[in-house]
Structures are given as C-alpha cells and as structure tokens.
C-alpha positions, 0 to 999 in steps of 0.5 A: 669445812663445807662449800656453800653458795652466798644467796644474800646478806643479813643487816642487823639493827643490834649486835653484840659487841664483840661482832663489831666489823662482821658482815653476816651472810645467807649461805646454801650449803652445796650438796654433792648433787649440787656439785654434780649438776654444775649449775650453781644450785646448793641443795642444802638448807640456808644458814647464816655465816659470819664473814670477814672476806666479803665474797660476792652474791652467788660466789662459792665459799667454804665455811666452818661450823662449831667451836672453830667458827669462832676461832677468828675472834680469839682470845675474845668470845663471840657467839658464832656458829659458822664462819667464811673461812675461804673463798672458793676459786674453782671446784673440780668435782668428779662423783665416783664411778664417773670419768674425768673430764678435761677441767681446763676450761671453766663449766657454765657458772660453776668454777673448779677448785685448782690445786695450789702448789707452793714451791720452796 
C-alpha cells in the first residue's frame, strides 16, 4: 500500500463491463521527500487508480497495486492495476533522525494520520 495525492480524474468513452460504476483518478504517489516537505507535493510518477470512495482533488489516499487491486471486484475479474483502498485523514511523518514535534495542530495543507484505536 502506498500514499498518493489525487490530482484529477479520467473520463472514459468506452469501458469494460466489469468496471461499470468505477471512477478513475489521476494519482501522484507521495515520496518520503514529499512527506518531509509537508507542502502537498507528491514527487512520484502519476498513475491511474480505480476508485469507489470519491476522494476530492488534492486529498491524500492510500492505494494498492497488483493483484490486490482487483480484490474489490471478486468473485469477478476486472482489468485493474491500482485501487484506492482508503481516504487518509492525517499523516504523521517523522523522518529517521528527526525529533518529534507536537502534531496536535494541522500543518499547512497536509493532514497528519492519527492513531485510531478501537475500544472493545
């Protein structure tokens, strides 16, 4: 699973029947340098990602690639190489060797992923 930033969407004029109802996003993968910059830059090579979650343009998402990307279409088969698997609320990135800062406030334009604990 990798992090990416939604940069746009793709509109198809023809579609494989197994993909009816699927949106296609242009996603820029986020590199460690992009996370460290905390300015909303991605830094990776853009790719097309299948989606059912409807993220906004500029939003952070997590996506899977390879065979796992087609799992949401099981038991059918779909020609999908990347799939948006979650919408990222916050990112809390601390490069190795860097001191931890207070992450209770949102940084400019980049949210930080917070721990989500489920109580039983």
